[in-house]
C-alpha positions as CSV (number, residue, x, y, z in Angstrom):
1,X,177.0,71.7,16.1
2,X,180.3,72.4,15.1
3,X,183.1,71.0,17.2
4,X,186.4,73.0,17.3
5,X,189.3,71.7,18.7
6,X,192.0,74.0,20.2
7,X,195.5,72.8,21.3
8,X,199.2,74.2,21.1
9,X,202.0,73.0,23.5
10,X,203.4,75.0,26.2
11,X,203.4,78.6,26.2
12,X,201.9,79.4,22.9
13,X,199.5,81.2,24.3
14,X,196.2,78.7,24.0
15,X,194.3,79.4,27.2
16,X,194.3,83.2,26.3
17,X,193.0,82.4,22.7
18,X,190.2,79.8,24.8
19,X,189.3,83.4,26.0
20,X,189.4,84.8,23.0
21,X,186.6,82.5,21.3
22,X,184.8,82.8,24.8
23,X,184.5,86.6,24.4
24,X,182.3,86.0,21.3
25,X,180.4,83.8,23.1
26,X,181.5,80.2,22.1
27,X,181.2,77.4,24.5
28,X,184.8,76.4,25.9
29,X,185.5,73.1,27.9
30,X,188.4,73.7,29.1
31,X,190.3,69.7,29.8
32,X,192.7,71.9,31.9
33,X,190.6,73.3,34.7
34,X,188.3,70.2,34.1
35,X,191.7,68.0,35.5
36,X,192.0,70.4,38.4
37,X,188.4,70.4,39.5
38,X,188.9,66.5,39.3
39,X,192.3,66.7,41.3
40,X,189.9,68.0,44.1
41,X,187.2,65.5,43.1
42,X,186.7,62.2,41.1
43,X,190.4,61.8,40.6
44,X,191.8,62.0,44.2
45,X,191.4,58.5,45.6
46,X,192.3,56.6,42.6
47,X,195.6,58.8,42.5
48,X,196.3,58.6,46.0
49,X,196.5,55.1,45.9
50,X,199.6,55.5,42.9
51,X,200.7,58.3,44.0
52,X,200.2,59.0,47.6
53,X,202.6,61.6,48.2
54,X,201.4,63.8,45.8
55,X,197.9,64.2,47.8
56,X,198.1,66.6,50.7
57,X,194.2,67.2,52.2
58,X,192.5,65.4,50.1
59,X,193.5,66.8,47.5
60,X,195.8,66.4,44.3
61,X,199.1,69.0,44.6
62,X,200.2,69.2,40.7
63,X,203.5,70.6,42.0
64,X,204.3,67.6,44.2
65,X,202.5,64.8,41.7
66,X,205.1,67.0,38.9
67,X,207.9,66.3,40.9
68,X,206.8,62.6,41.3
69,X,207.1,62.5,37.7
70,X,210.1,63.5,37.2
71,X,211.4,61.3,39.2
72,X,210.0,58.4,37.2
73,X,208.5,59.5,33.8
74,X,207.0,55.9,33.0
75,X,204.5,56.8,35.9
76,X,202.6,59.0,33.1
77,X,201.1,56.3,31.7
78,X,199.4,55.2,34.5
79,X,198.2,58.7,35.6
80,X,196.9,59.4,32.3
81,X,195.1,55.8,32.5
82,X,193.3,57.6,35.4
83,X,192.6,60.9,34.4
84,X,191.8,60.4,30.9
85,X,188.6,58.5,30.9
86,X,187.0,60.9,33.3
87,X,188.2,63.8,31.6
88,X,186.5,62.5,28.4
89,X,183.3,61.9,30.6
90,X,183.2,65.3,31.3
91,X,183.8,66.2,28.2
92,X,180.9,63.8,26.8
93,X,178.4,66.1,28.8
94,X,179.5,69.5,27.9
95,X,178.5,68.3,24.2
96,X,175.8,67.0,25.3
97,X,174.6,70.0,27.3
98,X,175.7,72.4,24.4
99,X,173.8,70.3,22.1
100,X,170.8,70.5,23.8
101,X,171.0,74.3,24.8
102,X,171.0,74.4,20.4
103,X,174.8,75.9,20.7
104,X,175.8,76.1,16.5
105,X,179.9,76.1,17.7
106,X,181.5,74.7,20.7
107,X,185.2,74.5,21.2
108,X,187.2,71.7,23.3
109,X,190.6,73.8,24.7
110,X,192.4,70.1,25.0
111,X,196.3,70.8,25.2
112,X,197.8,67.2,24.1
113,X,195.0,66.8,21.7
114,X,196.7,65.3,18.7
115,X,198.7,63.3,21.5
116,X,195.7,61.4,22.6
117,X,193.8,61.1,20.0
118,X,191.2,63.9,20.3
119,X,191.1,64.7,16.2
120,X,189.1,62.5,15.7
121,X,186.5,63.5,18.1
122,X,186.2,67.2,16.5
123,X,185.5,68.7,13.0
124,X,188.1,71.1,13.0
125,X,191.2,71.7,14.5
126,X,192.8,75.2,15.5
127,X,196.4,75.4,16.5
128,X,197.7,77.9,18.6
129,X,201.3,78.8,18.3
130,X,204.0,81.3,18.0
131,X,208.0,81.8,17.5
132,X,210.4,79.0,19.4
133,X,211.8,81.9,21.6
134,X,208.6,83.7,22.0
135,X,207.5,80.4,23.5
136,X,210.6,80.0,25.2
137,X,210.5,83.0,26.9
138,X,206.8,82.9,27.9
139,X,207.6,79.0,29.9
140,X,211.1,80.3,31.8
141,X,209.1,83.6,32.7
142,X,206.4,80.8,34.6
143,X,207.1,80.5,38.5
144,X,209.5,77.5,39.2
145,X,209.5,76.6,35.9
146,X,213.2,75.7,34.5
147,X,214.8,74.7,31.1
148,X,214.8,71.0,32.4
149,X,211.2,71.1,33.3
150,X,210.5,72.9,30.1
151,X,212.7,70.1,27.8
152,X,210.5,67.4,30.0
153,X,207.0,69.0,29.3
154,X,208.1,69.5,25.5
155,X,209.3,66.2,25.1
156,X,205.9,64.8,25.8
157,X,204.1,67.1,23.3
158,X,204.0,66.6,19.4
159,X,206.6,69.3,17.8
160,X,204.9,72.6,17.0
161,X,206.0,72.1,13.1
162,X,203.8,69.1,13.0
163,X,200.8,70.4,14.5
164,X,200.6,73.4,12.6
165,X,200.6,70.8,9.5
166,X,197.3,69.2,11.5
167,X,196.0,72.1,11.8
168,X,192.9,73.7,10.2
169,X,193.6,77.1,11.0
170,X,196.7,78.5,12.9
171,X,196.6,81.6,15.4
172,X,200.0,83.2,15.7
173,X,200.0,84.9,19.1
174,X,203.1,86.4,18.7
175,X,201.5,89.6,16.9
176,X,199.6,90.5,20.0
177,X,196.4,90.0,21.5
178,X,194.6,91.8,18.9
179,X,195.7,90.2,15.9
180,X,194.9,87.1,17.5
181,X,191.7,88.5,18.5
182,X,191.0,89.4,14.6
183,X,191.8,85.5,13.9
184,X,189.4,84.1,16.2
185,X,186.6,86.4,14.7
186,X,187.7,85.0,11.2
187,X,187.7,81.6,12.1
188,X,184.7,82.0,13.8
189,X,183.0,84.0,11.0
190,X,183.8,81.5,8.9
191,X,182.9,78.4,10.4
192,X,179.4,80.0,10.8
193,X,179.0,80.9,7.2
194,X,180.0,77.3,6.4
195,X,183.3,78.5,4.5
196,X,185.3,76.8,6.6
197,X,188.0,74.3,5.8
198,X,187.1,71.1,5.5
199,X,189.2,68.3,7.2
200,X,189.4,64.5,6.3
201,X,187.5,62.7,9.1
């Protein structure tokens, strides 16, 4: 089973691209969705112990948590120490289930793949990218987003140029959804044909 790591900086179109892989029938494990579920389950109690103001009605409020972290960015590491092991366990369960089901190719959608050492857990890496101006416009159109918040998020992410340099495949979403869909189709075909680019472990 080939494990394909999918990543990309904020606003690059990674979630849309993950959906394109799913369209092809490829199982996708979405780390963001896993976190969303954890914030309504296992992660609530340990996060409440550290950030009591961020838990409302038994659920972690991501907006309140973001406000707290914006005031004290050093707390990111403490949050990650809670969340990352739980996400990794869900990922392990996903891979185990898909391997047992006979899947030949799966996608791990991991926003901070390089930043968290995820490249060591995948066979190939796809980086979703686009022009910086398009990225900025997309992100600033999001509700509640500000230039300051955007810069803070970018500061925690590896620069796009470095991600592209470390990728096996790059999908440029700046050319529209159909071009991205065609690129996904080509990547899946290459991998299934055994002609996908090799990468050092």
